[in-house]
N, C-alpha and C positions, 0 to 999 in steps of 0.2 A: 211319859218320860220327855225330857226336854231334848230339842234338836240342836246338836253341835256341828258346825262347820269347820273342818280342818283344811284350810286352803293349801293347795299345791303341796301335798304332803311327801315327806321323804320316807324311805323305807323304815327309818328309825322310828318315825311317828307311829306306823302301824303296829310295830313290834311293841312300842310303849304303851299305846292304848290297849292291847291286849293283855300286856303284862300287868296293867292296872285294873283291868276288869271294867272299863269304863262303858262297854257295850250293855253291862246289866244294869247301869243307871242312867244311861243316855242313848239317844238315837245319833250315833256318830256317822257323820256323812264326809268321806274324803272326796274333796271337789278340785279337779285339775291335776297336772303333773308336776312333778319336782322341777322348779325352774332351772335347776343346774343342769338337767338334761333335756330341756326344751327350747328350741330355737323358733324365733318369730312369735314369740309371745306378746298378745295384743291386750294390756292391762284394762284398758277401757271397755272393750268388748267383754271380757272376763268377769268384770264387776256387774255389768248390765245383765248377764245371764245369771249371776248369783243372787240378783234382787228378788227373783221369783222362788228360791228355794227357800224350805220352811228352817227357821233359824231362831234359837232363843240365844246363842252364843256363836261367837266367831274367833277361829284361833289360826294364828301362823307361827311357825317354829323357828324361821330363818328371817334375816333382815328384811328381804324383799317381800316374803309373804306375811310377815309381822305388819308391814306397812299397808299391805292389800287388805289385811284384816281390820285396821284401824280404819282404813278408808270406807269399808262395807259397813263396819258396824255404825260409823258416824251417819252414813246414809239412811241406814234403817232404824237409827235411834236404839241401837242395842249398847250393851256395856262394853267397856274397854277403854284403853288409852287414846288419847286423841291423835290424829295424823300429825298435828304440830309438835306433840310430845315425842312421837316416834322420830321425826326429822330432828329434833334436838338432841337425841340420842345418838341417831347414825351419822348425822353431819358432824365430823370430828371438830372442824373449825368452830362452828356454833356451839358445840358441846363444851368445848375447852373454855370459852369465853364465860359461858353460864356457869360452868363449874368453878373458875376463878372467882366468880362474884360471891361464892359462898365458902369456898375452902381454899383460898389462895395459897396457904402453906403446902398443901398436898399437890399443887399442879406445877409442873415443870413450866420454865420459860419456853414459848413456842411463838412460831410466825407462819404466814401463809407464803409458801413458795410461789410467787406471783409471775414468774416467767420472764422477768425484765432481764434484759442482758447485764451480766455481773452482779446481780442480786445476791447478798449475802444476808444470813441472818444475825441479829443485833447481839448474838452472843457467840462465844467461842465454840469450835468443835471439841470434842466429837459430838455429832448430832444423831438423832432417831428420826428417819422420815416414814412416813405412812400416807397412802393415799386419802384425800378428804372423804370418799366413801370407799368402803373395801370389807374384805371378809377373810377369816382363817388366815391372817398374816400374810395375804397375798400382796406383793409390792412392797412390803415392809423391810426395812433395812437400815443398818448403821452406816453412817457417812463420817469418814475421818479427815477429808479433805474437800476444800471448796471446789476443787475441779470436778469432783464426783457428783456435785448436785446437778450438773447438766445431763447426767446419764439416767436420771430417775424417769421412770415411765410407768404409768398405772395400767391397770387391767381395763384396755379400751372397750371390750365387749360388754364387761360387767357394768362399767361405769355408765355406758350407754343404756343398757338394760335397767339399771336402777333409776336412772334420770327419765325413763318412760314412766315410771311409777311415781316417782316423787313430783314429777310435774302436776300429776293429777292432785297432789297435794298442796300444790301453790308454789313449789320451788322452782326457780328458773334454771333451766338445762346447764347454763354455764357455770352455776354454783356448784356442781357435784365435782367438777374435775380439779386437778392439781393435788398438790402434797401440803401436809402440815409438817414443818420441821419443828422438833423439839429439843431441848436440853437433855442429854442422854442421862438416864436414871438408872439405879442398879437396886438389887434386892431379891429375896425370895419372891416368886410370882405365885399369886394366888387369886382365885375368883369367889367373891361373896354372892350367893343368890338368894333371892327373896322376891316379895311381891308387895305392892301398894293396896289396900283396900280402904276406900272412904278417907283417903288422905294419911292413912296410918301405915307407915314403912315397917315390914315385917321381914325380918331375917331368918331364913331357913338354914344355911349353913355355909362353910367355907371349904373350899377345895383347893389342894396344893397342885402346882403345876411343875413338873420335873422336866428338864431337857436333855437330849443327848449331849454327852459331854462335849464341849468345845463348839457346840452348834446353837443356833435359835430356833431349832425344831424340837417340839413337845414330844418326850417319850412316853409319860404316862401323867394321869392326874388321880391324885389320891384323896379319898373321902373318909373321915373328916380331917381338917387341917391339923398339923401338928404345932401350929402357931401357940403361944401361950394365951391364956385368958385375957390378959391386959392388952394385947396386940389385938385380938379379935374384938374387944369392946372398942379399940380405936377405930377400926374399920367400919364397924357398925354405926359410930357416931357420925363418921364422914359421910356413910351412905344416907343416912337419916336427914343431912342437909342438902345433898346434892339432888336426889329425886325431886323433892318439891320445887327445886330451882329449874329443874327441866319441864316442870309442868306434867309430870308423870303421875297417872293415878288409874287403877283397876286393871294392872296388868302385871306381869311377871318381867323380872329385871335380873341382870347379872352385872357386877362391877369387877373389873380388874385392877390390881393392885400389884405394886412392888414393894416389899417390906424389907427394908435393910436391917442388920444386926443391932444397930443404934440409929437414933433419929427417926423422925417421922416418916410415915408411908408415903408413897406417891401413887395417885390414882392414874391408872392406864388409860381406861376407857369405861363407858357405861353402855351396855347393850339391853335394848327395850324389849326383851323377849325371854324365854326359856332357855336355860342351858341344857339343850336335850341330851347331849352326851353325859351329863351327869346324873339323869334321872335314874338308870338302873342301879348307880352308886348309893344314891339317897334311899332307893326303895330296899336295897340290900342291907342297909344300916338301920334303918328306922321302920321298915315294914310298910312304907307308904309312898307311893309315887308322887313326884312333882306334877305329873299329868293329871292326877286326880284333883289336885289344887287347881290347876290351871283350868280344868273344864268348870269347876265351880265358880271360879272368879271371872270366866268369859261369860257366865251366865248371870252375873251380878251377885252372886252369892259370897258370903264370907266363908273362905276355905277353912278357917279355924285350925290352922296348924300348929301342932303342938310337938315340939322336938322333944323325943326321948334322950335319955343319955345314950351315946355310942358305945356299944360293946363290942363292935367289929369294926374292921377297915374294908373298903372296897376300892378297887383300882380299874381304871380304864386304860388299858395298855395300847399305845399307837405303834404298829409295827411298820417300818419304814425301810427304804433303801435310798442310798444317797448318789446311785448312778442310774441313768436312764436306761431302760431295756425294752425288748419286746415281750410281751405277756403271751405266753403259750398255753398255760393252764393255771386255773386257781381252785381251791377249795370251795366246797357248797357251804353257803351261809347256814348257821345253826345257832341254837340258843347259847347266848352269851359271845357270839362273833359276828362281827360285820364285815363283809368283804366289800372293799371299796373301788376294786378295778375288776376289768373283765378282759377274756383273752381276745386276740387279734389286734391289738392296738399297742402302741408304746405307752410307757407310763407318761410320758410328756404331752401325749395326746388325750388323755383323760384324767379325771379326778380333780380335787381342789387341793392344790400344793402349795407349800411356802416356797421361798427363794432357793432352799438348799436341798430339799429332798423330796421324795414321793411317798405318799402314804399307800400302803397295801391293805392293811386291816385293822380293824380296832378289837381288842380282846378285853372281856370283863370278866373279874374274878372278885371273890371277897375271901376274908380269912379273920381268924381271932386276933391276929397281930399284923401289922403293916409288912413284916417280912415274909409270912406265910402268904398273905394276898398277892405280893410280888412274885414270889416264886410259882404260884400257881399260874400267873400271866406269863411269865417267862417260858415255863414247860409247854403251855399251850401254844405259845407263837411259835416255839420251836418246832412242834409238831406239824405246822401248817405246810401244805404242799404248794407253794407257789413255784411255777416253772417259769423262769425269766431268762431270755436269751439276751446275753450282753453284747454279742457280736451284732453288727448291721444285719438287718433282715429286711427283706421286701415287705412293704404294707400290703395287707389284704384288701381287697376291694370291699365298698360298703355292701 
C-alpha cells in the first residue's frame, strides 16, 4: 500500500479518512498537530522532520497545511500543486490580478489598502474588505464610509504564522499584510469544488451557502446546488479558465462565487485545497468521499471521479451564537456532529469565528428532499446540550 502523509490534521480529517475507508487502501500517517491549536510552530524544522518519513503522497486540508504539503512534495519530488500555485491562490491580491487576466468580467474592481494617510479606493463605496491572507471570513467586513477604512485590522497572529510558511515558499513577509478592498458584489453564494489532474480541470459539484438572516455568518451549506444547469455551466467555464492562470495542477480546489438573479456571476476567491466540510455531504449524495479522490491525486493517480445524478440532498448546519459567553459544558462529539468549542473558556477565547458570531458545532444530515435534510439538522441542533453562561464569569486557570 502507498504511504500518504496528512500534515497537521484537524479532527475532521481523521473522521473523513475513516468514513472513506482510506486505511484499507493506503498507509495513512497523521503528522503533527492542527495548526489552529498549536503555538510556537516552526515550519522549517517540521518540514525537515518530514523528509525522513515514508511518503508517496502528501496532503494538507487547510491553507497553511496545504502550503506545507506543497513545499514538502516539491522537496521530495512527489505529486501535487507547486508552492507558487498555492501562493497564487492564497495571496488574495496576487490571485485577483491573475483572475482578472482571464475572466475580467467576473472580477470586481479592487485595490490594495496601502496604509497611506487619506488613501481611498478609486471606486465609490460601499466596499468589501478582506485581509490579503486570511481564513473563514476572519477580518472580512463591509465598509460603507471612508472613515471606517482606518479601523481595519487583520488577524495579526494568523498573518505572522502564515508568513513563517510563505517565506519558505519565497514570499516576503511584508507581502502578506494589509487588506484588499473590493467593489461590493451581491448574489447567491455558492462553492464549486473540483480538482486538476494533468492540466485537466474537473468539477465535482457545487454547494449552496445560506447565511443567518440579516448577517454575514453562514448558517448552512446545501449539496447539491439549487442553481439551474445554465448557471452551473457558467461557473464551470469560469473555473476552467482561472485554475490554469494560477498555475494550479495536481490538487483539489474550491472556488467561491456570488450568483445574482440576473447578470454574470462574480468570482469571490479560489482556495487551493479540499473543501473538507463538504466531504460528508458529497459522500452522502454520491457514495464516494472527496478524501478518496484526494488521496489518489496526492499519489499522482487519476481519481477518475464520475458524478452520479443526485437523488438526495445533504446539509452541513453551523450552530452559532451571536453573543459571547462562558462555556460551562458541551455535548460529546458523535457521528454527524463536530463540536467546535470546549468548556472552561469564553467563546471569544477559542475557535475560528467571523466578525459577528461564534461557532458552537456543525451538524450533518441528509434527506430525500432539501426540506427533509434541513429539518433533520434543525432537530438535532436543538437537542444539543451546550451550557453557556452569558453573565461575566471568572476565567479558569489554564
